[in-house]
N, C-alpha and C positions, 0 to 999 in steps of 0.2 A: 514428366509434369502432367498433372491431371487437367483436363480442359476446363473444369469448373473454376479453377483458380487463376486462369489467365486474364481475368477481368481486372484491369488496373484502375479504371474509373467507371463505376457503374451507378446507375440510378436504382437505389434499393429502398423500396417502401417510401418514396417521396423525399429521401435525403440524399443530397449530392455529396459523395465522399471525395475529399481532396486527395490528389496523388501528385507526388513530386519526386525528383531524383536527389541524389547526394551531390555535394560540391566540395572539392578539396582544392585549395590554392597552394601554389609554390610561389612565394613572394621573395623579393630581394635576392633573386637567384643569380648571383654573380658568377656562378660556375658554368653557365651556358655560353656558347659562342653567340656573337651578336651579328645582326645585319644580313644573314642569308635568307631570312624569311621562312625557314623550315621549322616544323614543330618536332622537337627531339624526343617527345614522350609517346609511348605506344602502350596499347592494352586493348582488351576486348570490351565491347559494350560501353565505350566512353566517348565523350566529345572533349576536345582540347582547344582552348582559346588562349589569347595573350592578354596580359595586363601590363600596359606600358611596354618598356624596353626589356625589362628583366623579371617578368612575372608570367605565370600561366594559371589558367583555371582548368580543372579536370572535373567534368560533370557526367553523371550517369546518362546513358542514352535512353533508358527506360525508367519509369517511375519506380520508386521503392515500394515494397510491400509492407503493410503494417503487421502482418502475422508471421513473417518469416525473414530471417537475416539473409542478405545477399553478400557474396564474397567478390571483391574486385582486386585485380592485380595490375599495376602499371610499372613500366620499366623505362629507364633512361640512362645515358652515360655522360657524366660531366666532361666538359671540354677542358676545364682547368680546375686547379685546386680552389676551393671556396666553400660556400655554404648557401643554404636557402632556408626560408621560414616556411614551415609546414602549418597551414591553417586548415582546421576542420570547421566546416560551416554548412549552412543550408543554402538553397538556391534563392535568387532574387525574383520576386513576382509582385507586381503591383496592378491590381484590377483597374480597369478603366473607370475614372471618376473618383477613385479612392485617394485619400490623403496620405496614407501610410502603406508601406509594403506589408505583405502577409508574413506572419510569423510561421514559416514552414520549417518545422523542427526535424532534425535528423539525429538518430542515436548511433554512435560509433563504438566499436570495441575490437579487440584482438588485432591491433595494429602491429605489423611485423615489417622489419626493414633489413635487407641484406645489402652489403657493400657500404654501409654507413651505420651509425649508432643512433638508435631511438630509445629514449628512456621512458619507462612506465607506459608501454604501449597497450597494456590491458587495464590501465586505470585502477589497479588494485591498491596503490599507495596514495594516500591523501596528503595534501599540504598541512604542515603542522599549524599554520596560522588560520587556515580555512578548510574545514573538512569537505566542503562542497567543491573544492578545487583539487584536481589531480596533481600530485607531486610532479615537478619538472615541467609542468605546463603553465603558461600564462594565459590569463583571460583578456580577450580584446572585445570591448563592448560589454553589454549586459545580457545575462540570461543563460550563459553556458554553465552547466553544472555536471558534477559527478553524481551518478545515481545508481541504485541497486537494480539494474536491469541489464543483463549481460549474456553474451553468447559463450563466454568462458569466464571462469571465476565468478565473482559476485557483482562486479561493478562495470558500468560502461559510462559513456559521456554523451549528454544531450546538448546540441548546439542549434543555432539558426543563423541566418545571414548576418545579422547585426550583433550576434553574441557568439563569439568563436573561441576556440582553444588553439594556441600556437606553441610551437617549439622550434628552436633553431637547430639545423642539422648540418654538420660539417661533412664534406665529401672530398674525394681525391680524383684528380684528372685521370680519365681512362678506366676507372673502376666502375663497372656497371652497378646501378642501384635498382633494387626491386622493392616496391612498396605494396603491401597487401593489407586489406582491412575489411571488416564486416560492417554492414550498415543496414538499418531499416528505418522506417519513419514512425512517428508517433501516430497511433490510430485516432481516427475521428470518432465522434461520439457514437455514431451508428456502427462503428467497427470495433469498439472496445470489447475485450473479452468479457464474457459473463460467467458467473459461477454456477455451480450445480443448483438445480431448482427449476423454477419456471423459465423457459427459454423465450426471450422476446421474439416477436414476429417482425421487428424492425431489424435492419442490417443484413438481410439475406441478399445474396448475389443472384443475378439472373433476372429475367423479365417477370417481376412479381408485383402484386398490388395487394392492398388490404380491402376486403369487401365483406359484407354480411353473408353468412351462410344461408342459402334458401332453406326455409322451414325451421332452422335452428335460430337464426337471427344474430348469432354471435359474430364478432369480427374475426376474420380468418385470413390466412395467406392464400392468395389465388395465383398460382403460377401461370405464366403465359404459354406460348407455344414452344418455348425452349425445352430441350430434353433434359436439362440438369439445372438445379439451383441448390444453393447451400447456405447454411446458417453462418452466423458469426462464430468466432472462436469461443469454445467453452473450456474453462479451466477445470482439470480433473486431477486426481491423484494416481500415481502409478500402482500397478498390481492391486487394483481395487475392483470390487463387484459393483456394477451399476445396472439400472433398468431405465430404459426410455419408454415413455408412453405418450400417445398423442391421439387426437380425434381427426377423422376426415369424413368428407361427404363428397360423392361424385354425382354428376347429373345423369350419368348412365354407366353401363359396364365399363370398367377401366382397370388397367394394369399398370403398376408402377413399382419401382424398387426404392427401398430406403437403405442407405449405407452409412457407415460411420468411418471417417478418415481420422487416424490418430497421428499426432505430431510430438516430437521431442521438444525439449526446452528451447532449442534453437529454431523451431518452426520447420524442421525437416520432417517430411512424411515418414512414418515408421513402416518397416516392411509389413506387407500383408499379402495374403494369398490372392491370386487373381480371380477368385470365384467365391463370392458370398462371404467375405470376411465381415462379420457384424452386419449381415445383410438380411433383409426380409423382402418377400414378394407379396404384394397385395392385389387381390382380384375382387372386384365387387360384382356379384351376380345381379341380373335384372331384378330378381325378386326382393333384393335388399333395398330397393329404392323407396319402399314404404317406410323405412327407418330414417329417423332424423340424422343419426350419426352412427359411425362405427368407431370403436375404441381399439387401439392396437398397442401391444407391448413388445419390447425387444430387450431381453437381458444380454449383457455383455460384460467382459472383464478387460481392464486395460493392461497393456504390456508394461514391463519394468521400466522402460524409458519414457513412457507416455506422460506428457504434461498438459496436453490439450487435445481437443478433437472438434470436428465439424460434422453436422448432419447433412447428408447429401440426399436429394430425392431426384430420381430419374423417371420421367414420364415416358410411357410408351405409346401414347396417343395424344390427340389434340383435345380430348374431352376435358371439360372443366372439372377440377378437383380442388376442394377447399381443405386447408389444414389448419388446425388450431390446438391450443392447450398442450404444447410440448412440455413435458415434465421429465427432468433427469434427476434420479435419486440414487444415492448409494444404498447398497443392499447388504444385509447380513448374509451368512451362509444360506444358500437357497434350499428350498424343499424340492427334491428331485425324486424321480422314480427310483426305488431301491431295487437293485438287481437281485433276483433270487439266485443263490449260489448253486453250482453243480453239486448234487448230492450223490455220493458213492452208492451204487445199487439202486438208484431210482429208475423209474420206467422210461425216462426221457434222456438218459445220459449213458455213455459208455467210455471207459478208459481206453485210450488209443494205444497203438504200438509203441509210442514214444512216452507213455506215462501221462499224457495230457488228457483231461476230461473233455470229451466232445459230445454234442448232441447225438442222439441215436437216429440215424438216417435209414435204418433198415426197412421202414415201412414204405419208402418211396417206390413207386411203380404200381402196376396193377395188383390188386389183392386177390383176384381170381379171374379166370377166363371162361366164357361160355360161347365159343365160336358158333356162328350159324353154319348150317350144312346145305340148305336148299339154295340152288343157283338159279338166278333170274337173269337171263341174257338180255342186255339192254336192247339188242337188235330186235327182239320179239315185241318190244313196246315202241318201236319206231325210231330208236336212236341208232342211226347208222353212221359209221365213220366215213369221212370223205365225200359225203353227198352235198356239202355246202348248205345244209339246212339246219334249223335250230334243233338241237338234241336235248336241251334242258327239259322240255315237256315229256319226251320219251323216257328219260332217266327218272323223272318224277313219277311217271306211271309205274315204272318198275319198282321204285321205292314204295309206292302205295300198295302194290301187290304183295311185296315182301312183308310189309307191316301187317296186312290183312292175314298173311300166312303165319305171323308170329315171329318170324326171323327170315333172313335171306341175304345172299351175296349178290350184289348187282355187278355182273361181270361186263367189263368194257373190253372190247377187242383192241388190238394194235391199230393205230391210225389216229386221225384228228377228228375230234368232236367239237361242234360249235355250240357254245352256251349263250344263246340270246337272252334267256331268262336265268332264274336261280332255282336251286333244288333245296327242298326243306325236308329234313328227316327228324321225326319226333317219336319214333318207335325204337324199342330196344333191339339189340342184336341185328343191326343192319350194317353191312360192310359194303363200301363202294370200292371195287378192286379193278385195277387195270392190268395190262400185260407187262408192266414195268415202266419205270420212269424213263422218258425218252422214246418209249415205244407207243404208249397211249398218251395222247395229248388232248387236254380240254382247253379250248381257247374261247375267251370272251373278247368280242371286238364290236365296234360300232357298226350299225347297219349301213350298207352303201348309201342309203338315202340321207343319212345323217340324223334321222328322226329317232328319238328314244324317250320312253317314259321310264323313269327310275322311281320305284317305290322303296322307301326307306323302312323296310320291314323284311323279315326273313321270307325266302321263297317268293311266290307270287301273291302274297297276302296283302290285303288292305284292311286295317283295323281302325279303332277309334282315335289313335294317335299317329297314324301313318301319313306322312307328307309325301306328295308327289312332286317330282321335278321333271319338267318337260324340256328336252334339248332339241335344237333344230338349227339349220344353217341360216341364220338371220339375214345375212347379206343377200340371199337369193329370194327372199319372200317379203311380202307386204303384210301378211296376216297369218295368225296361228289359231287353230281351233282344236278344242278337245271335245269329242263327241261320244255319246252313249245312246244306243238304241235310236240312232238317227237324230238325236237332239243335242244341241250344243250345251256342254257344261261350262264352257268358257270360250271367249273370243278376244283376241288381242291384236291390235294394230301395231306393227313394228316400225319404229321411226327409221327413216333411211340414213339419218346422220348420227345414229348411235355410236358411241365409242366404248372401247374396252375399259374396264376399271383398272386402275393401277393396283398391282398385287401388293398386298400388305400381309405379311406372315402372321402378325399378331391378330389382325382382324379375321384372317382365315382360321386361326386356332379357335377364337371365340365362337365363330360360326360352327366349327366342328363339334364343339361341346355344348351347343345349344343356346349360347348367350347372344347369338345374332340370328334373326329370322328375316331372310330376304323375302320381299314381296314384289310382285310386278315383274317387268322385264329387266334382266341384267345380262351381262356377257360372261361367258365361262372364263374362269381364271386360267384354265389349262389351255384353251384354244380360243383366241379372239374371234374366230370365224363362227363360233357356236354360241347361239343365244340360249338363255335359261329362264324359265318361269317356274317359280316355286308356289305350290298350292298347299296350304295347311288343311287338315281334315274338315274343319268347319266350313271351308269354302266349297267343298264338293261332295262330301260323304253322304249327306242327307239325300242327295239326288240318286244314289245308287242302291238297288235292292241287295239284300243278302244273297250269297251264293255266287255261282260263276258269273263273271262279268267281262265283257269284251269292250275295251276302250279303243278309240281311233284318234290318232294324232294326225292332223291335217295342216298343210301349209299351202298358201296361195302365192304364186310367183308374180313378177312384174308384168308378165304377158297374160295373166289370168290362169296359168297352168296350175294344176293341183297335184300335190304329192301327199300320200298318206300311208300310214303303217298301222297295223292292228296289234293289240297287246291283250293277252288274257290274264285276268286276275281272279282271285277268290276273295270276296268281300264278307267280312264278319265284323259288323259295326261295333259290337260290344267288346271285342277283343282288343287289348292294348298291347300290341307286339313291341318287343324290345327294339330300340333303334339300331342295334347292331345287325348288320346284314352281310351275307357272304354269298359267293357263288355256290358253295356247298355248306349248308348250315345244319348242324346237329344240335338239337335243343331239347332239354327237359323242362321241368316246371319247378319254380321256386316261388314261394309266397312272401312278398315283401310289404304288402299293404298293412296299415296299422291294425286293422281288424284281424289280421292273421297272426299277430304276436301272441306268444304264450309266455307270460312273465315267469322269471325264476322265483321259486319259493325260498331258495337258499343259495349262498355263494358257491361258485365253482372255482376252486383254487387251481393254480398250476400243478399238474401232475395228477389231478383227480379225474375219475371216470364216471362218477355218479352225478346225475342231474336231477334235481327235484323241481317240478313245475308247479306253479300256482294254478295253471290252467292247461289242459291238454286238448282243447276243443278242436284243434286242427290235426291231431294225430290219429288218422284213420288206421285200421289194422294193417293195410298194405304199405304204410309209410315206414321205410327202412333207414331214412337219413334225416338229420336235422342240421340247421345252422344255429350256432350260438352267436349272439349279437350283443354289442354294447353300444349305447348311444354315444355320440361324440360330444366333446367339450364338457365332460364330466370332471370330477375332482381328479380322477386318474389322468385325464388328458392335461389338466392344469399342471400336474407334476411332470408331465412330459414336455410342457411348455409348447404345445402344438395347438394352435387355433385353427382347426380344420374347417374349411368351408363346405366340403362335400366329401363323399366317400366314407369309409369306416377305418378305424384304427384296430378294431377287434371284431372279426367276423370269420368264423372258420366252420368247415363242414365236418360232420362226424357220422359214422354209421352206428346205428343202434344195435347193440349186441343182445340186450334183454330189456323187457319192459314189464314193470309191475305197477299198474295203475299210472300214477303221475311221476313215478320214479323210473329213470332211465339209466341203464348201464351202457356206456359207450365202448366201442371197439378199440379206441385209442385215447390216451389221456390228453387233457387240454394243455396247451403250451402257454396260455395267457390266462389271467384271472378274469372272472365275470362276477360282478357284485350285484346282488338282488336290490340293495338299497339305491343303487344308481340307475335302476331301470333296465338292467340286462334282461334279455328275453331270448326265447327260442322261436324258430320258424320251421315249419315242415318243408321238406326238400324231397322232390321226386326227380332225381337226375335221370337223364337218358343213359342206358348202360350197355356195355359190351358192344359198342359200335366202333367202326374203324374206317379210315380212308387210307388206301395203300396202293402203290404200284402204278403211279402215273405222273405226268407233268401237267401243270395247270398254269395258264398264262393269261394276262390281261393286256390286250393290245390297244393302241390308240391313246392319244394324249388325254382324251376326255375322261379316262378312267380315274384321273386325279379328282375330278368333281364327283364321280360316283362314290368314292370313299368305300369301296367294296373290299372286304377281306376276301382272301381266296377260299379258305376253309375255316370254319369256326366250330368249336365244341363249347356250347353254352349250357351250363347246368348239367354236367356230365360226370359219370363215375365209371372207372375201369374201361375207358375208351382209349383208342390208340390211333396215331397217325404215323405211318412208316413208309419208307422207300418212296418219298415224294420229291419232286422238283417243282418249286414255285418260282415263276418268272414274272417280275414286275406286278406284284400285288398292288391293289389300290392303297391299302394301309397295312394291316397285319397280313403277313403271308399265311400263317396258321395260328389261330387264336384259341387259347384255352382259358375260359373265364368261368368262375364259380364251379370249380372242378375238384375232384378228389380221386386219387389213385389213377391218374391218366399218364400216358406215355407218348412222347414225341421222339422219334428215332430215325437214324439212317436217311437223312434228307438233306437237300440243298435248297437254300433260299437266295434268289438272285434279285435283290433290289426291290424298290417300290416306286410307284408313280409319284408319290408325294412324301418323300422322307422328311422334308423340312417342316417343322412345327406340327406334325401330325404323328399318328401312332404306327409308324413302321417299326414294329417291335418283333422280337422272337423270345417267347418264354411263357410265363403263366401269370394270371392275376386271380385273386381270391382262390388260390390253389393250395390244396393240402395233400401232402405225400405224393407229389407228382415227380416224374422223371423225364429229363431230356438228355439224350446222349447221341454221340456220333452225328452231330449236325454241323453243317458249314453254311455260313451266311455271308452275303456280300452287300455292302452299301445300304444298310439299314440305319435307323437313327439310334436305337438302343437294342443291343443284342450282345450277350444274353440279358434277359430281364425277369425280375421277380417283382410283382406289382400287387399292391393292395392285399395285405394280410397273408401273403404266402408264408407257409410254415411247413417244415419237414420236407421241402422240395430239394431235389438234387439235379444239378446241371453239370454234365461231365463229358470228357473226351471229345471236345468239339473245337471248331476253329471259327473265328469271327474276324471278318475283314472290314475295316473302316467304320467301326462302331464301338461303343463303350459298354461295359458290364454295369447293370443297374440294379440296385436294391431301391426301387423307384418310389414307393409311396406306401402309406397305410400300415406301418409297423410290421414289415416283413421280418420274421425272426426264425432262427434255427434252421437256416438253409445252407446248402453246401454247393460251392462251385469248385470243381477240381479237374485237373488234367486238361484245362482249356488254354487255348492260345488266342490272345488278342493281338492281331497283327499291327493295327494302327488305329488311332482314334481321331481321324481327320475331322475337321469341322465342316467339310463339304456336305455332309448329310445330317448336320445339326446334332451330332453327338456333343456332349459337354466337354469332351477332351480328356477326362480322367480314365484310367484303366478300369477302376472299380469305384462306383459312386453310390453313396447312400444319402437320400434326400435330407435337407436341413430340418432341424426340429421346428424352426419358425416359418416353414413354408406352408402357408395357409391353403395352397392349392393341392398339396400332396401329403402333407404330414410326414413325420419322421419315420424311419425304419427302426428296427429294434435290436435286441441283443443276440449274442451267441451265433451269429452267422460265421461261416468258415470259408476261407479262401486257401485252398490246399493244392500244392504242386502245379501251379499255373505259370504261364510265361506270357508277359504282356509288355507292349510298348505303347506309350501314351504321349500326347503332346503337352498335357498338363501333368499334375501330380499323379502318382500311381494309385493312391487310395484317398478318397474323400469321405470322411466319416462325419455326416451332417448332424448327428445328435442322437442320444439314447442308444449308442452303439457300444454297450459294455459287454465284456466277456467274449469278444470276438477272438477267433483264432486265425492269424495270418501267418502261415507256416510253409516253409520249403518252396517258396516261389521265386521267380526271377522277374524283376521289374526294370524297365528302362524308361525314365521320364525325361522328356526333352526340356521341360521347364518346371519350376516350382520345387517344393519339398517332396520327399517320398510319401509322407502321410500327413493329412490335415485332420485334426481332431477338434470337433466342436463340442457343444454342451453335453455333459454326462457321457463321456467316452473313456471311461476308465476300466481297470481290471482286464485289459486285453493282453493277449500273448502274441508277440511278434518274434518269431524264432526261425533261424536257419534260412533266412532269405538273402538274396543278392540284389541290392538296389544299385542301379546306375543313375546318378543325378547329374545331368549335363550342365545344369545351372549351378555355378559355384557360389551363389549368394545364399543358398538355402540349406537348412539342416535336414536330417532324416525326418524328424517330426516337427510340424508347426502346430503348436497347441494354442487354443483360444480361451480356455476357461480354467480357473483355479481348482475346480472340483475334479478335474480329470487325473486322478491319482491311481496308483496301484498297478499300472501296466508293467509288463516285463518285456525287455528287449534283450534277447539272448542269441549269441552266435550268428549275428547278421554281418554281412560284408557290404560296406557302402563304398562305391566307387564314385568319386567326385563329390559334389556338394561343398559345404563350407567346413567340413570336418567336425561338425557338432551333431550331437544326437538330438537335441531339442532346442527350439526357438519359440518366440512368441511369449505367451503367458506362462509363468513358471508353475510346474506341478511336480509332485513327487512320483518317481517311478524307479523300477529296478533295472539294472543293466549288468551284463557280464559277457565277456567273450566277443564283443563287437569289434570289427576291424574297419578302419578308414584308410582308403587307398586313393591315389590320384585317378582321375576319370579315365585316363588312357591305360590303366592297368588291366590285367586279366585276372579273373578269378574262376575257380571251378564252378560248374553249375550246381545248384542246390541238390542235395540228396535227401529224398523223402524216405522214411522208414519202410513204407510200402507205396507202390505207385498210386493205388486207389484206396482212399479211406472207406468209401462206400462199399466196394466189393469186399474189403477186409472185414468190415463190420458184419456184412451178410454172412460171410464164412464163419465168423466167430459165433454169431447168433444161431446159425444152423448147427454148428458143432455142439453148442451147449444144449440144443434141443434134440440132438441125436439124429438129425435128418440131413440129406444132401442139400447144399445151397442151390 
């Protein structure tokens, strides 16, 4: 039972809703023994009392619900032959000072009696003389009626205390009698179901009130601190398309969920998946506060048994949020993104060894290699293993020397290097190479003094948008100072009675993405003994000259003792460095400012390689790459039903093969369309190229690393770069991050956890990645691994093992990617994975946006605590083939909006929960999928549940959960390698 519906008498929008139990009397009961004082009637959730010498009252121990029928069973054994009068009535209640008792009505239906005979217990037959009176029943008092509201059949009976229905029942001595019946109460005015259309703001449960919206002035629902509140019952039709819209305003950044709970005609909640069934996530960024309101829409379809539903809203913080203008409307067939079909012989598809068309993945991996030859020994630049001194500065000097040389290998010896700072690589053909993972160790750890200045920019840079965070042991000091050139940039007195903030994962997440800006003194979330002061650039940057800069962080103790540490930075006030920062950070250049945009002069369709630009003002002769971009919330996005608040749904990198003025020929065809009329544009892209990190272990020690939020290694804006033979131990967030990359490779490495896996970015994979390859990776205790994030296309993740995380098609219309030969050992919630083996974000997730079509899950083996596959929307033409899945709960596959034309073939699903089918479908449009030759162990023996949709099926087997089935057999172990071989053979070259 859901917590939001346990409220039996609640104050909703100023209206007190009455709540009362049922009451059934057994009168004139001469069949019971007398005089022993015992109560011979038993049952759950009832109270039994006496009426005189030969009568009993049976009353519910809890009030009845107006929206749902409750079922009650009572038993007794007559002591002698005889009879009793069964009276159906309501309870007696008389408010203080009232002249009459309250008319508390109860509706009864489906009365069943064993051990005796009861006539017309479902009230379907009416008296010939009076159609309002059920046949075989007599009316006692006034007001009892037969009415068309029933849990079974068409009719029930409504009674109250002074208006009852009665029937005489004959019984036999020693023959047990069991009486069962369904009951509910008549709803009060504020509880009465409403029809489709405008949803009233009255009658909502939870701590709510009606108040004017600031700035808008309209009356709106303002929920209190409760985490859930819900609307009154809304009557709907089964198997029907609907759309819910509403407006909301928040006083500050806020996150909440909106869900729809469906009920059948008896008020029983219908099955729904345990994750985002008709659910939306809403986040309001700070910059939206200048808007008076935000309008949201949520399309959904009802299940075949659905008769009513309720809107539920779950708040994740105490911030005030106003809701108004709820509108529920039936929809005609929706306008949706039309999937482009696979075309035989096109440049983006290949027919597989099983005859199925798949995307062409042969471009994944480096397109060419230009390895450096010159070796720069880190020792020669002051980076010595085992000397317990900072080695980051020496490694940076070696990198700078290699960059000046035009290429170079930074050679690290066996042993342990201490990284007090960060290393920043911006030149091509730079390789940082160790003696092998486990032999060469790079360790980041807090200084023994506990003093640290963390700059949130790559390397030791400070730019125009770089914030500084000062860390210090606050319990040991009375004051903190930041100094430059002998002058104080800031001075802070530290209160002796300061207390650690209570950790809140949602607040922490909002801070991590920039929606919270701490100021002044606070306490570290990772270590309560560590204080933190956050400085935004406007608070200190104007006091620093450009160039090399040495800052001193100084603390004063209670006895006047001073402790200080020095930190060297490079100040470039005009530069706006990315917020992403890592211990080892490889970064090229990409232009994202509005002035850098080059609009398209013509559309670029899927499969095309020609780009015509209206302007090429940023394409210098040395520019070899571009990004194609589309603005968000265009007509295309509306067809995807994705109201994205940030990020992109279409943004991919391309290498320029030829250029003729403003006409470009790309090295690979586009996998998504870009429309000139919607404002699509190109941006120049200068990735860092032919760089690598290989052959070492890198580790972040100390709890405070969680606050630093440091990636271990990053490749930002990169092409043909590689990370190989690495071990990453306890990264701050990403162990190895590839972002805005093309033709990059991550291979032969082990990732061992993160300091902050919950609610942050402890991921392993690619984002904004095109034609990238990850293989032979093993991860432990990350949040999402493997991961394809933000517009990834043509990427391959293969031959890898993932412990305690889920596989994610995470956001931004990732399409035509392959995950093959991977094992997902478990999707525990301990590290904040969502619990599905493979997850594709929902279409209506305004934070992430949906993922896209033609992704492939091939020859994998996965165990998950929730469903095996969650298709959140726009996931058409997927290939889910030759895998083995074991789901501890839920259905095998969940399909949301626009998830048709998929092929599910040759898989073995083990569904441990016997309540669910293989597929739980949520939308009528999800037609055309094929389910062929799958074996399903367990589940409820059905192929589909939820909303009905047309699909094809053949050769599927359903077996008990404890049965055995042979492992799936793929035509070839690796689709990727097979495609490479086929492509090489057709070209007449060795693969």
